[in-house]
MIMI-123087 format. One line per 3 residues: their letters; for each residue y, z negated, x of N, C-alpha, C, O, CB. Coordinates in Angstrom, 1 decimal. Glycine has a CB too. Layout:
A> Y,Z,X,Y,Z,X,Y,Z,X,Y,Z,X,Y,Z,X; ...
//
This chain:
MTR> 2.8,2.5,-18.4,3.7,1.8,-17.4,3.0,1.3,-16.2,1.8,0.9,-16.2,4.4,0.6,-18.1; 3.6,1.5,-15.1,3.0,1.0,-13.7,2.9,-0.5,-13.8,3.8,-1.2,-14.1,3.9,1.5,-12.5; 1.8,-0.9,-13.4,1.5,-2.4,-13.2,1.8,-2.8,-11.7,1.4,-2.0,-10.8,0.0,-2.7,-13.6
VDF> 2.5,-3.8,-11.4,2.8,-4.2,-10.0,2.1,-5.5,-9.7,2.3,-6.5,-10.5,4.4,-4.3,-9.8; 1.3,-5.6,-8.7,0.7,-6.8,-8.2,1.3,-7.2,-6.8,1.3,-6.4,-5.9,-0.8,-6.6,-8.1; 1.7,-8.5,-6.7,2.3,-9.0,-5.5,1.2,-9.9,-4.9,0.6,-10.7,-5.6,3.6,-9.9,-5.7
YLL> 0.9,-9.6,-3.6,-0.1,-10.4,-3.0,0.6,-11.1,-1.8,1.1,-10.5,-0.8,-1.2,-9.5,-2.5; 0.7,-12.4,-2.0,1.4,-13.4,-1.1,0.4,-13.7,0.0,-0.4,-14.6,-0.3,1.8,-14.7,-1.9; 0.5,-13.3,1.1,-0.4,-13.7,2.3,-0.1,-15.1,2.8,1.0,-15.5,2.8,-0.2,-12.6,3.4
SQD> -1.3,-15.8,3.2,-1.1,-17.0,3.8,-0.9,-17.0,5.3,-0.6,-18.0,5.9,-2.2,-17.8,3.5; -1.0,-15.8,5.9,-0.8,-15.6,7.4,0.5,-14.9,7.7,1.1,-14.1,6.8,-2.0,-14.7,8.0; 1.0,-15.1,8.8,2.2,-14.3,9.3,1.9,-13.5,10.6,2.8,-13.2,11.3,3.5,-15.2,9.4
QPT> 0.7,-13.3,11.0,0.4,-12.6,12.3,0.9,-11.2,12.0,1.0,-10.8,10.8,-1.3,-12.6,12.6; 1.3,-10.5,13.1,1.9,-9.1,12.8,0.9,-8.2,12.2,1.3,-7.2,11.6,2.4,-8.5,14.1; -0.4,-8.3,12.3,-1.3,-7.4,11.7,-1.9,-7.8,10.4,-2.7,-7.1,9.7,-2.4,-7.0,12.8
ARD> -1.6,-9.1,10.0,-2.2,-9.6,8.7,-1.8,-8.7,7.5,-2.7,-8.4,6.7,-1.6,-11.0,8.3; -0.7,-8.2,7.4,-0.3,-7.3,6.3,-1.1,-6.1,6.3,-1.6,-5.6,5.2,1.2,-6.9,6.3; -1.2,-5.5,7.4,-1.9,-4.2,7.6,-3.5,-4.4,7.3,-4.1,-3.6,6.7,-1.7,-3.6,9.0
LFA> -4.0,-5.5,7.9,-5.4,-5.8,7.7,-5.7,-6.0,6.1,-6.7,-5.4,5.6,-5.8,-7.1,8.5; -4.9,-6.8,5.5,-5.1,-6.9,4.0,-5.0,-5.6,3.3,-5.9,-5.4,2.5,-4.0,-7.7,3.5; -4.0,-4.6,3.7,-3.9,-3.4,3.1,-5.2,-2.6,3.3,-5.5,-1.7,2.5,-2.6,-2.7,3.5
CRL> -5.9,-2.7,4.5,-7.1,-2.0,4.7,-8.3,-2.5,3.8,-9.1,-1.8,3.3,-7.4,-2.1,6.3; -8.3,-3.8,3.7,-9.3,-4.5,2.8,-9.1,-4.1,1.3,-10.0,-3.8,0.6,-9.2,-6.0,3.0; -7.9,-4.1,0.9,-7.5,-3.7,-0.5,-7.9,-2.2,-0.8,-8.3,-1.8,-1.8,-6.0,-3.9,-0.8
TEK> -7.6,-1.4,0.3,-7.9,0.0,0.2,-9.4,0.2,0.1,-9.9,0.9,-0.8,-7.3,0.7,1.5; -10.2,-0.4,0.9,-11.7,-0.4,0.8,-12.2,-0.7,-0.5,-13.0,0.0,-1.1,-12.2,-1.5,1.7; -11.7,-1.9,-1.0,-12.1,-2.3,-2.4,-11.8,-1.3,-3.4,-12.7,-0.9,-4.1,-11.4,-3.6,-2.9
AFR> -10.5,-0.9,-3.5,-10.1,0.2,-4.5,-10.9,1.5,-4.3,-11.3,2.1,-5.3,-8.6,0.5,-4.3; -11.2,1.9,-3.1,-12.0,3.1,-2.9,-13.3,2.9,-3.5,-13.7,3.9,-4.2,-12.1,3.3,-1.4; -14.0,1.8,-3.3,-15.3,1.6,-3.7,-15.3,1.7,-5.3,-16.3,2.1,-5.9,-15.8,0.2,-3.3
LGH> -14.2,1.2,-5.8,-14.1,1.3,-7.3,-13.7,2.7,-7.9,-13.6,2.8,-9.1,-13.1,0.2,-7.7; -13.6,3.7,-7.0,-13.4,5.1,-7.3,-12.0,5.3,-7.5,-11.7,6.3,-8.2,-14.1,5.5,-8.5; -11.1,4.6,-7.0,-9.6,4.9,-7.1,-9.2,5.8,-6.0,-9.8,5.9,-4.9,-8.8,3.5,-7.1
RIF> -8.1,6.5,-6.3,-7.5,7.3,-5.1,-6.1,6.6,-4.7,-5.3,6.3,-5.6,-7.2,8.9,-5.5; -6.0,6.4,-3.4,-5.0,5.4,-2.9,-4.1,6.1,-2.0,-4.5,6.9,-1.2,-5.6,4.2,-2.3; -2.9,5.7,-2.1,-1.7,6.1,-1.1,-1.2,4.8,-0.5,-0.8,3.9,-1.2,-0.5,7.0,-1.9
LHS> -1.4,4.8,0.8,-0.7,3.7,1.6,0.6,4.1,2.1,0.6,5.1,2.8,-1.6,3.2,2.8; 1.7,3.5,1.7,3.0,3.8,2.2,3.6,2.9,3.2,3.6,1.7,3.0,3.9,3.9,1.0; 4.1,3.5,4.2,4.7,2.6,5.3,6.2,3.0,5.5,6.7,4.0,5.0,3.9,2.7,6.7
DNP> 6.8,2.2,6.4,8.3,2.3,6.6,8.5,3.6,7.4,9.6,4.3,7.2,9.0,1.1,7.5; 7.6,4.0,8.4,7.8,5.0,9.3,6.6,5.7,9.7,5.5,5.1,9.6,8.6,4.6,10.3; 6.8,6.9,10.4,5.5,7.6,10.8,4.7,6.8,11.9,3.5,7.0,12.0,5.8,8.9,11.4
GHA> 5.3,6.0,12.6,4.6,5.2,13.7,3.7,4.2,13.0,2.5,4.1,13.3,5.6,4.5,14.6; 4.2,3.4,12.0,3.5,2.5,11.3,2.3,3.2,10.4,1.2,2.7,10.3,4.4,1.7,10.4; 2.7,4.4,9.9,1.6,5.1,9.2,0.4,5.4,10.0,-0.7,5.3,9.6,2.1,6.4,8.6
KRL> 0.7,5.8,11.3,-0.4,6.2,12.3,-1.2,4.9,12.6,-2.4,5.0,12.6,0.2,6.8,13.6; -0.5,3.7,12.8,-1.2,2.5,13.0,-2.2,2.2,11.9,-3.3,1.8,12.1,-0.3,1.4,13.3; -1.7,2.3,10.7,-2.5,2.0,9.5,-3.7,3.0,9.5,-4.9,2.5,9.3,-1.6,2.1,8.2
DEM> -3.5,4.3,9.7,-4.5,5.2,9.8,-5.6,4.8,10.9,-6.8,4.9,10.5,-3.9,6.5,10.2; -5.2,4.5,12.0,-6.1,4.0,13.0,-6.8,2.8,12.6,-8.0,2.7,12.9,-5.3,3.9,14.2; -6.2,1.8,12.0,-6.7,0.5,11.6,-7.9,0.8,10.5,-9.0,0.2,10.5,-5.5,-0.4,11.0
LWT> -7.6,1.7,9.6,-8.6,2.1,8.6,-10.0,2.5,9.2,-11.0,2.4,8.6,-8.0,3.1,7.7; -9.9,3.0,10.5,-11.2,3.4,11.1,-11.8,2.3,11.7,-13.0,2.3,11.9,-10.9,4.5,12.1; -11.1,1.2,12.1,-11.6,0.2,13.0,-11.6,-1.3,12.4,-12.1,-2.2,13.0,-10.9,0.2,14.4
FRD> -11.0,-1.4,11.2,-10.9,-2.8,10.8,-12.2,-3.6,10.5,-12.3,-4.8,10.6,-10.0,-2.8,9.6; -13.2,-2.7,10.1,-14.6,-3.4,9.9,-15.6,-2.4,10.4,-15.5,-1.2,10.1,-14.9,-3.8,8.3; -16.5,-2.9,11.1,-17.6,-2.0,11.8,-18.3,-1.1,10.7,-18.3,0.1,10.9,-18.8,-3.0,12.5
RSF> -18.8,-1.7,9.7,-19.6,-1.0,8.7,-18.9,-0.3,7.6,-19.5,0.0,6.6,-20.6,-1.8,8.2; -17.6,-0.2,7.7,-16.8,0.4,6.7,-16.5,1.8,6.9,-16.3,2.2,8.1,-15.6,-0.3,6.5; -16.5,2.7,5.9,-16.1,4.1,6.0,-15.3,4.4,4.9,-15.7,4.3,3.7,-17.3,5.0,6.1
IPH> -14.0,4.7,5.1,-13.1,5.2,4.1,-12.5,6.5,4.6,-11.8,6.6,5.5,-11.9,4.0,3.8; -12.9,7.6,3.7,-12.3,9.0,4.1,-10.8,8.9,3.9,-10.3,8.6,2.8,-13.0,10.2,3.1; -10.0,9.1,4.9,-8.7,9.1,4.8,-8.0,9.9,5.9,-8.6,10.4,6.8,-8.3,7.7,4.7
GLA> -6.6,10.1,5.7,-5.9,10.9,6.6,-4.5,10.6,6.4,-4.1,10.1,5.4,-6.2,12.4,6.5; -3.6,11.0,7.5,-2.2,11.0,7.4,-1.7,12.1,6.4,-2.3,13.2,6.3,-1.6,11.2,8.7; -0.7,11.7,5.7,-0.2,12.8,4.7,0.1,14.0,5.2,-0.2,15.0,4.6,0.9,12.4,4.1
REV> 0.8,14.2,6.4,1.1,15.4,7.0,-0.1,16.2,7.4,0.0,17.5,7.5,1.8,15.2,8.2; -1.3,15.6,7.6,-2.4,16.3,8.1,-3.4,16.7,6.9,-4.2,17.6,7.0,-3.2,15.4,9.1; -3.3,16.0,5.7,-4.1,16.3,4.6,-3.5,16.7,3.4,-4.2,16.9,2.4,-5.0,15.3,4.2
DAD> -2.1,16.9,3.3,-1.5,17.4,2.3,-1.9,18.8,1.7,-1.6,19.1,0.6,-0.1,17.3,2.7; -2.5,19.5,2.5,-3.1,20.8,2.0,-4.2,20.6,1.1,-4.6,21.5,0.3,-3.6,21.7,3.2; -4.8,19.4,1.1,-5.9,19.0,0.1,-5.5,17.8,-0.7,-5.5,16.7,-0.4,-7.3,18.6,0.9
PDF> -5.0,18.3,-1.9,-4.4,17.3,-2.9,-5.5,16.4,-3.5,-5.2,15.4,-4.2,-3.7,17.9,-4.0; -6.8,16.7,-3.2,-8.0,15.8,-3.7,-8.4,14.8,-2.7,-9.4,14.1,-3.0,-9.2,16.7,-4.1; -7.7,14.6,-1.5,-8.2,13.8,-0.6,-8.1,12.3,-1.1,-7.1,11.9,-1.7,-7.5,14.0,0.7
PVV> -9.2,11.4,-0.8,-9.2,10.2,-1.7,-8.2,9.1,-1.2,-7.6,8.4,-2.0,-10.7,9.5,-1.6; -7.9,9.1,0.1,-7.0,8.0,0.7,-6.1,8.7,1.6,-6.5,9.3,2.6,-7.8,6.8,1.4; -4.9,8.5,1.3,-3.7,9.0,2.2,-2.8,8.0,2.6,-2.4,7.1,1.9,-2.9,10.1,1.5
VGS> -2.4,8.1,3.9,-1.4,7.2,4.6,-0.2,8.0,4.9,-0.3,9.1,5.5,-1.9,6.5,5.9; 1.0,7.5,4.5,2.2,8.2,4.7,3.4,7.5,4.8,3.3,6.2,4.7,2.4,9.2,3.7; 4.7,8.0,5.0,5.9,7.3,4.9,6.9,8.4,4.5,6.9,9.5,4.9,6.3,6.6,6.3
GEP> 7.7,7.9,3.6,8.8,8.8,3.1,8.5,9.5,1.9,9.0,9.2,0.9,9.2,9.8,4.0; 7.8,10.5,2.1,7.4,11.5,0.9,6.3,11.0,0.2,5.4,10.4,0.7,7.1,13.0,1.4; 6.2,11.3,-1.2,5.1,11.1,-2.0,3.9,12.0,-1.7,4.1,13.1,-1.2,5.4,11.2,-3.5
PRG> 2.7,11.6,-1.9,1.5,12.4,-1.7,1.5,13.5,-2.7,2.1,13.5,-3.8,0.3,11.6,-1.8; 0.7,14.6,-2.2,0.5,15.6,-3.3,-0.8,15.2,-4.0,-1.6,14.5,-3.5,0.3,17.1,-2.6; -0.9,15.5,-5.2,-2.0,15.1,-6.0,-1.9,13.9,-6.8,-0.9,13.3,-6.8,-3.0,14.9,-5.2
DYQ> -2.9,13.6,-7.5,-2.9,12.4,-8.4,-3.6,11.3,-7.8,-4.8,11.3,-7.5,-3.6,12.6,-9.8; -2.7,10.1,-7.5,-3.3,8.9,-7.0,-3.0,7.8,-7.9,-1.9,7.8,-8.5,-2.8,8.6,-5.7; -3.9,6.9,-8.1,-3.8,5.7,-9.0,-3.1,4.5,-8.3,-2.4,3.8,-9.0,-5.1,5.3,-9.5
LLI> -3.3,4.4,-7.0,-2.9,3.1,-6.5,-2.0,3.4,-5.3,-2.3,4.2,-4.5,-4.0,2.3,-6.1; -0.8,2.7,-5.3,0.2,2.7,-4.3,0.1,1.3,-3.6,0.3,0.3,-4.1,1.6,3.1,-5.0; -0.3,1.4,-2.3,-0.2,0.0,-1.5,1.0,0.2,-0.6,1.0,1.0,0.3,-1.6,-0.4,-0.6
NCA> 2.1,-0.6,-1.0,3.3,-0.6,-0.3,3.3,-1.5,0.9,3.3,-2.7,0.7,4.4,-0.9,-1.1; 3.3,-0.9,2.0,3.4,-1.7,3.3,4.8,-1.6,3.9,4.9,-2.0,5.0,2.4,-1.2,4.2; 5.7,-1.1,3.1,7.0,-0.9,3.6,8.0,-2.0,3.1,7.6,-2.7,2.2,7.6,0.4,3.2
ETI> 9.1,-2.2,3.7,10.1,-3.3,3.2,10.9,-2.9,2.0,11.5,-3.8,1.4,11.2,-3.7,4.3; 10.9,-1.7,1.6,11.5,-1.2,0.4,10.5,-0.5,-0.6,9.4,-0.1,-0.2,12.7,-0.3,0.8; 11.0,-0.4,-1.8,10.3,0.3,-2.8,10.5,1.8,-2.8,11.6,2.2,-2.9,10.6,-0.2,-4.2
PEF> 9.4,2.5,-2.5,9.7,4.0,-2.6,10.1,4.5,-3.9,9.7,4.0,-4.9,8.6,4.7,-2.2; 10.9,5.5,-3.9,11.5,6.1,-5.1,10.4,6.6,-6.1,10.6,6.6,-7.3,12.4,7.3,-4.7; 9.3,7.0,-5.5,8.2,7.6,-6.4,7.2,6.6,-6.9,6.1,7.0,-7.3,7.5,8.8,-5.7
FSR> 7.4,5.3,-6.8,6.4,4.3,-7.1,5.9,4.4,-8.6,4.8,4.0,-8.9,7.0,2.9,-6.8; 6.8,4.9,-9.5,6.4,4.9,-10.9,5.4,5.9,-11.3,4.9,5.8,-12.4,7.6,5.1,-11.8; 5.1,6.8,-10.5,4.1,7.8,-10.8,2.6,7.4,-10.6,1.6,8.1,-10.9,4.4,9.0,-9.9
FER> 2.5,6.1,-10.0,1.2,5.5,-9.9,0.9,4.5,-11.0,1.8,4.0,-11.7,1.1,4.8,-8.5; -0.4,4.3,-11.3,-0.7,3.4,-12.4,-0.5,2.0,-11.9,-0.2,1.1,-12.6,-2.3,3.6,-13.0; -0.8,1.8,-10.6,-0.6,0.4,-10.1,0.0,0.5,-8.7,-0.2,1.5,-8.0,-1.9,-0.3,-10.0
VAE> 0.8,-0.6,-8.4,1.5,-0.8,-7.1,1.1,-2.1,-6.6,1.2,-3.2,-7.3,3.0,-0.6,-7.1; 0.6,-2.1,-5.4,0.3,-3.4,-4.7,1.3,-3.7,-3.6,1.4,-3.0,-2.6,-1.1,-3.4,-4.1; 2.1,-4.7,-3.8,3.2,-5.2,-2.8,2.6,-6.3,-2.0,2.2,-7.3,-2.6,4.5,-5.7,-3.5
TIP> 2.6,-6.2,-0.8,2.1,-7.2,0.2,3.2,-7.9,0.8,4.1,-7.3,1.3,1.2,-6.6,1.3; 3.1,-9.3,0.8,4.1,-10.1,1.3,3.7,-11.0,2.5,2.9,-11.9,2.2,4.6,-11.0,0.2; 4.0,-10.8,3.6,3.5,-11.8,4.7,4.2,-13.2,4.5,5.3,-13.3,4.0,3.7,-11.1,6.3
NND> 3.6,-14.1,5.1,4.2,-15.5,5.1,5.2,-15.8,6.0,5.0,-16.6,7.0,3.1,-16.5,5.3; 6.3,-15.2,5.9,7.6,-15.6,6.7,8.8,-15.5,5.7,8.7,-14.8,4.7,7.9,-14.7,7.9; 9.8,-16.2,6.1,11.1,-16.3,5.3,11.6,-14.9,5.1,11.9,-14.5,4.0,12.2,-17.3,6.0
QAK> 11.8,-14.2,6.1,12.5,-12.8,5.9,11.6,-11.9,4.9,12.1,-11.3,3.9,12.7,-12.0,7.4; 10.3,-11.9,5.2,9.5,-11.1,4.2,9.5,-11.5,2.9,9.5,-10.7,1.9,8.1,-11.1,4.6; 9.4,-12.9,2.7,9.5,-13.5,1.3,10.8,-13.2,0.7,10.8,-12.8,-0.5,9.3,-15.0,1.3
SKG> 11.9,-13.2,1.3,13.3,-12.9,0.7,13.2,-11.4,0.3,13.6,-11.1,-0.8,14.5,-13.3,1.8; 12.8,-10.5,1.1,12.7,-9.1,0.8,11.8,-8.9,-0.4,12.0,-8.1,-1.3,12.3,-8.3,1.9; 10.7,-9.7,-0.4,9.7,-9.6,-1.5,10.3,-10.1,-2.8,10.1,-9.5,-3.9,8.4,-10.4,-1.1
RGR> 11.0,-11.0,-2.8,11.8,-11.6,-3.9,12.7,-10.5,-4.5,12.9,-10.4,-5.7,12.5,-12.8,-3.5; 13.3,-9.8,-3.6,14.2,-8.7,-4.1,13.5,-7.6,-4.9,13.9,-7.1,-5.9,14.8,-8.1,-3.0; 12.3,-7.3,-4.3,11.6,-6.2,-4.9,11.0,-6.8,-6.3,10.9,-6.0,-7.3,10.4,-5.7,-3.8
YRF> 10.6,-8.0,-6.3,10.1,-8.6,-7.5,11.2,-8.5,-8.6,10.9,-8.0,-9.7,9.6,-10.0,-7.2; 12.4,-8.9,-8.3,13.5,-8.8,-9.3,13.6,-7.3,-9.8,13.8,-7.1,-11.0,14.8,-9.4,-8.7; 13.6,-6.4,-8.8,13.8,-5.0,-9.1,12.8,-4.6,-10.2,13.3,-4.0,-11.2,13.5,-4.1,-7.9
YRD> 11.5,-4.9,-10.1,10.5,-4.5,-11.0,10.7,-5.3,-12.3,10.7,-4.7,-13.3,9.0,-4.7,-10.3; 10.9,-6.6,-12.2,11.0,-7.6,-13.4,12.2,-7.0,-14.3,12.0,-7.0,-15.5,11.3,-9.1,-12.8; 13.3,-6.7,-13.6,14.5,-6.4,-14.4,14.3,-5.0,-15.1,15.1,-4.6,-16.0,15.9,-6.4,-13.5
RGY> 13.2,-4.2,-14.6,13.2,-2.9,-15.3,11.9,-3.0,-16.3,11.5,-2.0,-16.8,13.0,-1.7,-14.2; 11.3,-4.2,-16.4,10.3,-4.4,-17.4,8.9,-4.2,-17.0,8.0,-4.2,-17.8,10.5,-3.6,-18.6; 8.7,-3.9,-15.7,7.4,-3.6,-15.3,6.4,-4.9,-15.4,6.9,-6.0,-15.1,7.4,-3.1,-13.9
PLE> 5.1,-4.7,-15.8,4.2,-5.8,-15.9,4.0,-6.4,-14.4,3.8,-5.6,-13.5,2.8,-5.4,-16.6; 4.1,-7.6,-14.2,4.0,-8.2,-12.8,2.8,-9.2,-12.8,2.5,-9.9,-13.8,5.3,-9.0,-12.4; 2.2,-9.2,-11.7,1.1,-10.3,-11.5,1.3,-10.7,-10.0,1.5,-9.9,-9.1,-0.6,-9.6,-11.8
THE> 1.1,-12.0,-9.8,1.2,-12.6,-8.4,-0.1,-13.1,-8.0,-0.7,-13.8,-8.8,2.3,-13.6,-8.2; -0.5,-12.9,-6.8,-1.8,-13.4,-6.3,-1.5,-14.1,-4.9,-1.1,-13.5,-4.0,-2.9,-12.2,-6.1; -1.8,-15.4,-4.9,-1.7,-16.1,-3.5,-2.9,-16.1,-2.9,-4.0,-16.4,-3.5,-1.3,-17.5,-3.6
L> -3.0,-15.7,-1.5,-4.1,-15.5,-0.8,-4.2,-16.5,0.3,-5.2,-16.5,1.1,-4.2,-14.2,-0.3
//
């Protein structure tokens, strides 16, 4: 069964959520996991893709946009919106405001919640969704 981790961010800057997603991606990649970063729209996916190249000077995470790397289902990190990735990925980092329909195909889901009332309210709704369906949940305050 998919395990869901909620990361409650202490910051509310516009890029805080994306920066945390990049750091989490780096950590999971170094542990040998295959990761799919999911966003609300193609523009946000492109910004995440660009941020993965620049968020830290000495970091290298091989990644690409889903529409560019879908021909290679073994690509280690994929960024996309809407459609699930091809291939087998262990971790879904959800940077969207909604739960993607395909979340249960992953071993783990990371939900990132910025520190503002609107994001917290939407996060509570996602938490209830997972809880009511019996998914194991963990909350991390950062």
